[in-house]
C-alpha positions in Angstrom: -95.6 31.8 57.6 -97.1 29.6 55.0 -95.3 29.5 51.6 -97.6 30.0 48.6 -96.6 29.5 45.1 -97.2 32.3 42.6 -98.8 31.6 39.2 -98.7 34.2 36.5 -101.7 33.9 34.1 -101.2 35.5 30.7 -104.0 36.2 28.2 -104.4 35.5 24.5 -106.6 36.5 21.5 -110.1 37.6 22.5 -109.0 39.1 25.9 -107.4 42.2 24.3 -108.7 45.6 25.2 -107.9 49.1 24.1 -105.0 50.5 26.2 -104.5 47.2 28.0 -102.1 47.7 30.9 -101.2 51.2 29.5 -101.7 52.7 33.0 -98.3 51.0 33.9 -96.5 52.7 30.9 -94.4 55.5 32.3 -95.2 54.4 35.9 -93.3 51.1 36.2 -89.8 51.3 34.9 -89.6 47.5 34.1 -92.8 47.6 32.2 -92.0 50.7 30.3 -88.5 49.5 29.4 -89.8 46.2 28.1 -92.5 47.8 26.0 -90.1 50.4 24.5 -87.5 47.7 23.7 -90.3 45.7 22.0 -91.5 48.6 19.8 -87.9 49.5 18.9 -87.2 45.9 17.8 -90.1 46.2 15.3 -88.4 49.1 13.4 -90.8 51.1 11.3 -93.8 49.0 12.4 -93.1 49.9 16.1 -94.4 53.5 16.3 -97.8 52.7 14.6 -98.3 49.7 16.8 -97.6 51.8 19.9 -100.1 54.3 18.7 -102.7 51.6 18.1 -102.1 50.3 21.7 -102.5 53.7 23.3 -105.6 54.7 21.3 -108.8 55.1 23.3 -111.8 52.9 22.6 -113.4 52.2 20.3 -110.5 51.0 18.2 -111.5 48.4 15.6 -107.8 47.8 14.9 -107.7 45.7 18.1 -109.8 43.1 16.4 -106.9 42.6 13.8 -104.6 39.7 14.9 -101.7 41.6 13.3 -102.3 44.3 16.0 -103.7 42.4 18.9 -101.3 39.4 19.0 -98.0 41.4 19.1 -99.5 43.6 21.8 -100.7 40.6 23.8 -97.3 39.1 23.6 -95.5 42.3 24.6 -97.8 43.3 27.4 -97.8 39.7 28.8 -94.0 39.7 28.8 -93.7 43.2 30.3 -96.2 42.3 33.1 -94.1 39.3 33.9 -90.9 41.3 34.1 -92.7 43.9 36.3 -93.8 41.2 38.7 -90.3 39.8 38.9 -88.8 43.3 39.5 -91.3 44.2 42.2 -91.7 40.9 44.0 -89.5 38.2 42.5 -90.8 35.1 40.8 -93.2 33.9 39.6 -92.9 30.2 40.3 -95.3 28.9 37.6 -96.5 30.3 34.3 -99.7 29.6 32.4 -100.4 31.4 29.2 -103.5 31.3 27.0 -102.8 31.1 23.2 -100.2 33.8 22.4 -99.9 34.3 26.2 -98.1 30.9 26.2 -95.4 32.4 24.0 -95.0 35.3 26.5 -94.7 32.7 29.2 -92.0 30.9 27.2 -90.0 34.2 26.9 -90.3 34.8 30.6 -89.1 31.2 31.3 -86.0 31.6 29.1 -87.2 29.3 26.3 -86.6 32.3 24.0 -84.3 35.2 24.6 -85.7 38.5 26.1 -84.3 40.3 23.1 -86.3 38.1 20.7 -89.8 39.1 22.0 -90.1 41.7 19.1 -88.7 39.2 16.6 -91.2 36.5 17.7 -94.1 39.0 17.3 -92.9 40.0 13.9 -92.6 36.4 12.7 -96.1 35.6 14.0 -97.5 38.7 12.2 -95.8 37.7 8.9 -97.3 34.2 8.8 -100.7 35.6 9.8 -100.7 38.1 6.9 -100.7 35.2 4.4 -103.0 33.1 6.5 -105.9 31.1 5.0 -107.7 30.8 8.3 -109.8 33.9 8.2 -113.1 33.6 9.9 -113.9 34.2 13.6 -114.3 32.8 17.1 -117.3 32.4 19.4 -117.5 32.0 23.2 -120.3 29.7 24.1 -121.8 28.6 27.4 -121.6 24.8 27.4 -119.2 21.8 27.3 -117.7 20.6 24.1 -119.7 17.4 24.0 -122.9 19.3 24.3 -122.0 21.7 21.5 -120.4 19.3 18.9 -123.7 18.3 17.3 -124.4 21.9 16.3 -121.1 22.7 14.7 -121.2 23.5 11.0 -118.6 22.4 8.4 -115.1 23.6 9.3 -116.2 24.8 12.8 -114.1 23.3 15.6 -113.6 23.4 19.3 -110.8 26.0 19.7 -110.5 26.5 23.4 -111.6 25.0 26.8 -111.7 28.0 29.1 -113.8 26.7 31.9 -116.0 23.7 32.9 -118.7 25.2 30.7 -116.8 27.9 28.8 -116.0 26.8 25.3 -114.6 28.7 22.3 -115.4 27.8 18.7 -113.6 28.8 15.6 -114.2 28.5 11.9 -115.0 30.2 8.6 -117.2 33.2 8.9 -120.4 31.9 7.2 -120.3 28.5 8.8 -119.6 30.1 12.2 -122.6 32.5 11.8 -124.9 29.5 11.0 -123.5 27.6 14.0 -124.2 30.7 16.3 -127.8 30.9 15.1 -128.4 27.2 15.8 -126.8 27.5 19.3 -128.9 30.6 20.1 -132.0 29.0 18.9 -131.3 26.1 21.3 -131.0 28.6 24.2 -127.2 28.8 24.4 -125.5 32.1 25.3 -123.1 32.9 22.4 -120.7 35.9 22.2 -118.4 36.8 19.3 -114.8 37.3 20.3 -112.5 40.0 19.0 -110.9 38.0 16.3 -111.2 37.9 12.5 -109.4 34.6 12.1 -110.2 31.0 13.1 -107.4 30.5 15.6 -106.8 27.1 17.1 -108.7 25.3 14.4 -107.7 23.1 11.4 -108.0 26.2 9.1 -104.7 27.4 10.7 -102.7 24.2 9.9 -100.6 25.7 7.1 -100.0 28.9 9.1 -98.9 26.8 12.1 -96.3 24.9 9.9 -94.9 28.2 8.6 -94.7 29.7 12.1 -92.9 26.6 13.4 -90.3 26.8 10.6 -89.8 30.5 11.4 -89.3 29.8 15.1 -86.4 27.4 14.4 -84.2 30.4 13.8 -84.7 31.6 17.4 -83.2 28.4 18.9 -85.8 27.5 21.6 -84.3 25.7 24.7 -85.3 24.3 28.0 -86.9 26.6 30.6 -84.6 28.0 33.3 -84.3 25.9 36.5 -86.8 26.8 39.2 -89.6 27.9 37.0 -92.4 25.7 35.6 -94.5 26.4 32.5 -97.9 24.7 32.5 -98.7 24.3 28.8 -102.2 25.3 27.7 -101.6 23.2 24.6 -101.2 19.9 26.5 -102.8 20.8 29.9 -99.6 19.6 31.6 -96.1 20.9 32.6 -94.0 21.8 29.6 -91.3 19.1 28.9 -87.8 19.8 27.8 -88.5 18.1 24.5 -91.5 20.2 23.8 -89.7 23.4 24.8 -86.9 22.8 22.3 -89.2 21.9 19.4 -90.1 25.0 17.3 -93.1 23.2 15.8 -94.5 22.6 19.3 -94.8 26.4 19.6 -95.8 26.9 16.0 -98.4 24.1 16.1 -100.2 25.9 18.9 -101.9 28.1 16.3 -103.9 25.2 15.0 -104.3 23.2 18.2 -107.1 23.7 20.7 -106.2 25.7 23.9 -106.6 23.5 26.9 -106.6 26.3 29.4 -109.2 24.9 31.8 -107.5 21.4 32.0 -104.2 23.2 32.6 -105.6 25.4 35.3 -107.6 22.6 36.9 -104.4 20.5 37.1 -102.5 23.4 38.7 -105.2 23.8 41.3 -105.5 20.1 42.0 -101.7 19.7 42.4 -100.8 22.9 44.3 -104.1 24.6 45.1 -104.6 23.2 48.6 -102.8 24.6 51.7 -100.6 26.5 51.5 -102.1 27.1 48.1 -101.5 29.4 45.1 -101.6 33.1 44.4 -103.0 33.3 40.8 -101.9 36.6 39.3 -104.4 37.4 36.6 -102.8 39.4 33.9 -105.8 39.5 31.6 -107.3 43.0 31.0 -110.8 41.6 31.1 -110.5 39.3 34.1 -111.2 36.2 32.0 -108.3 34.1 33.2 -109.1 34.3 36.9 -112.9 33.9 36.5 -113.0 30.0 36.2 -110.4 29.7 39.0 -112.8 31.5 41.4 -115.3 28.7 41.0 -112.8 26.0 41.9 -113.0 24.6 45.4 -109.4 25.4 46.2 -110.2 29.1 45.7 -113.8 29.1 47.1 -112.5 27.6 50.3 -109.7 30.1 50.6 -106.6 27.9 50.2 -105.8 29.7 46.9 -106.5 33.2 45.8 -107.0 35.1 42.5 -105.2 38.5 42.4 -105.9 40.8 39.5 -102.8 42.7 38.2 -104.8 45.2 36.1 -107.9 47.4 36.6 -111.1 46.4 34.9 -113.7 48.2 32.9 -113.5 52.0 32.7 -110.5 52.0 35.1 -108.5 49.8 32.8 -105.7 51.5 30.7 -105.5 54.5 33.1 -104.3 55.2 36.7 -106.4 52.3 37.9 -103.8 49.9 36.4 -101.1 51.2 38.6 -103.4 51.0 41.7 -104.3 47.4 40.9 -100.7 46.4 40.2 -99.5 48.0 43.4 -102.2 46.4 45.4 -101.3 43.0 43.9 -97.6 43.5 44.9 -98.7 44.4 48.4 -100.8 41.2 48.5 -97.7 39.2 47.5 -95.6 40.9 50.1 -98.1 40.0 52.8 -99.0 36.5 51.8 -96.0 34.4 52.5 -95.1 33.6 49.0 -92.2 31.3 48.1 -89.1 33.5 48.0 -87.2 33.6 44.7 
């Protein structure tokens, strides 16, 4: 049987949804335990955050980074623990934005007991953040879009060959969106009220890096590789141990597509990869589906969660169980 490597893809700001992965809560012991431990670690802030997570749509609180980012970190970590409990692994981890912090926890860069503390530290620096503004998803490459960018608006993420995210101050971002739409571009506002991954977050990034020093980051465990969406390359030991590498991510562009493309170019051909998409909106697996390694069948995208109306309910457990069945029948690398 062919051995296929497993890659866990973990989402960041903009991918959050009401009740994301909540259909696994109370159904999967590992997921439930990880989420309960996370909320307990937050003390008095834990119960209201849990309530916000489980609230049905519409829930405007999910646009607030102080709500969305801790939940994205916790859900990403809990999903990874659930995959490991059910099927072992994964072999490779790739997180988008705060999803990269979840990947670091799963890889042992930070202690499992520190997930709640990391979320609390991130929320604290964001409360005093001067980077308020917003983010836009735009169809087009960065070189095409750059001439239309207003003052303070920056390329914040490369999510696909022609999927770019912009971030910047609210007024300038609105003006930029109008120019792009007038030129025929498809523009969509993301669920963020801050200009993540732009120079506006530089001070916040420095404060977060200083806070992370107390957690003592270290090299990933042997046998697991983190592909960094900050660099687009495998995480080095030096980077892993540097708290300002993780803190600086807040102000640096997310190079998700270069990282994913490198993964697929390196390991995507036979026997290929199983890309476990942990995003509640399917956004992480979407660009991979257009890559030749996936189109030709050597590699495969496997959603871990239900989409649309089925997300956040019983559909999550069905999707997760189906993904674990797919792992069991695919000849994945044993762990």
